C-alpha positions, 0 to 999 in steps of 0.5 A: 300981715294978715291972714284971710279968713279962709286962710284962718278955716284952712289952718284951723280945720287942718291942724285939728284934723291931724290931731285927729289922724295922730289918736285914729293911728294910735287907735288902730294901731292899739286894736290892731295889737292888742284888743281885736287884733286880726278881726279888726283888721278883717273889718276893713277887708268885708265886701261891699257891693263888689269892693272891700271896705278899705279900697272904698276908702282908698277909691272913693273916699279918697277921690273927695280927699284929693276933690278938696286937694285941687281946689286948694291949689286952684285957689292958691294959683287963682287967688292965694299965695301962690298967685303972686310969682314973687311970692310963690317962687321959693316954695315952689322951688323949696318944695321941688327941692324936698320932691327931688332930694328925698326921691334920689336917696330913695333911690340909693337905696333901691335902685334896680331892685323890686322896691325901687318902685316905692320912688314916689313914697318919701316924696309927700308932705302931710299938710294936715300933721305939719301944720298941727305940729306947728300950731303946737308952738302956739302964737309965736309963729310968724303968719309968713312961716304958716303960709310958706309951709301950706304953700310948700305941701301944697305944691308937694301935693301936686307934685304927689298927683302927678306922680300918682297920674303918670307912674301909679296907673296899671293896665289901661282900659282906652274904651273907660278912659276915653268916656271917663275924659269925654265927661271931663271935656263936657264939664269943661264946657259948662264951665265955659257956658257959665253954668254955676249950678254945682249939681251937673258938675258933682253928677258928671264927677261922680260918672267920671269916677266910675270910668276912671276906676276900670280905666287902669288909672287911679281913680282919684285922678277924677278928683282932681280933674273935677276941681279943675272944671269947676268954676271959679272967682278970686275976687268972690267967695260965694263961686261954685268952687269956693262954695264947694271947698268950704262944705268939703273942709270939715267932712274931709277933716274930721271923716275921710281922713280919720277913716283912711287913718283907721284902715290903713294903720291896721297893722299886725305887728307880730314878734317884730316880723314886720319891722325890719330895718335894714329892709332897703324900702325901709332904709329909703324911706326913713333916710328920704323923710328924715334926711332928705326932706329937710335936706332939699328943702333947706338946700333949694330955698338957699339956692333960690335966695342967693339966685335973687328968685326968690326971697325969705318970708317976712320974721323968718330965718334959716334955722326956721326954714331948716325947721320947716324942712323938718316937718316936710319930713311928715309924710303920712297921708299920701306916703301911706297912699302911694305905698298901696300904689307902689307895692303889691305884697302885703308885708311889703305895704305893711313895711312900708307903712311902719317906716312912714309912720315912724319916719314922720314921727321922728320928723314931727318931733325934731321940727316941733323940737328945733322950731321950739328953740329958734322961733322967739316970741 
């Protein structure tokens, strides 16, 4: 099996981004707790043009991140691993298991409590972190396993986007929402008219983002909608969709995600007050990511293969699938992002962020150690 140039670029970009994200997280925690402390945290709360810097990152730059996610999803379904239903079924079923089981485990600890709104937190897999850990194993990792993890995390992203759009919407302003959706409709018409220039799509996307921001629906959904409107062609690497995807890879990987990590891990851990390992939200996140993810991914993969609706990737066995399930517990970016949407109290948000960081670190370490012993050269 040979990798496409676009997949190679995607894999290399994401694994390097994962290393950078880890570095930014460590730097942010050190600055928050040992060096600049409160002044570093307040830096991200400074106001600019009506919003805090942290909000500009989470509401604005992350919309660009979700635009890239949307473009990658579309590429996978049009010309990638998910375009072939036979190849797509196993990672799709595995991803569904990796969403349902962690959510159920989270609800075991939080059902009927104010924290049950955090059910979406352990559903996500951070593709950059996961691929970064997998890359540490070197060339002995089968290409089919890299593609399986990429497809799995891609479906996870799609599930996360759906969860954000449906369950994490505030009070609606129908006027602003209809304007935003009307602009989306106009962009779809431009697509049908075969308009190839990116300028009208990006200009329309910016207007869509403004009205979506004021609609009550989270503005990052704009990025996904815009990706659907931009023309693509499965047989061409110079289509508007492919060109934009190529141009966004490095800014997202090396600017937007590191800024997100720096801003959202600026957490002051004073006297251990922020770390309550017995808090229902923390227990739900720990168990959901560390236990629920590998259990759901492995169990649903096993059932899919036994039911003959999917087959194992080439040169892999059940040990490798379990290892990928462990890596699936690396939630980080989208898990932290959903924490911001799920809770209103800053203390609870910080509690969830810390639980996500710990769970993702444990999952990454366990996945690396497991696969290191199971994957043969």
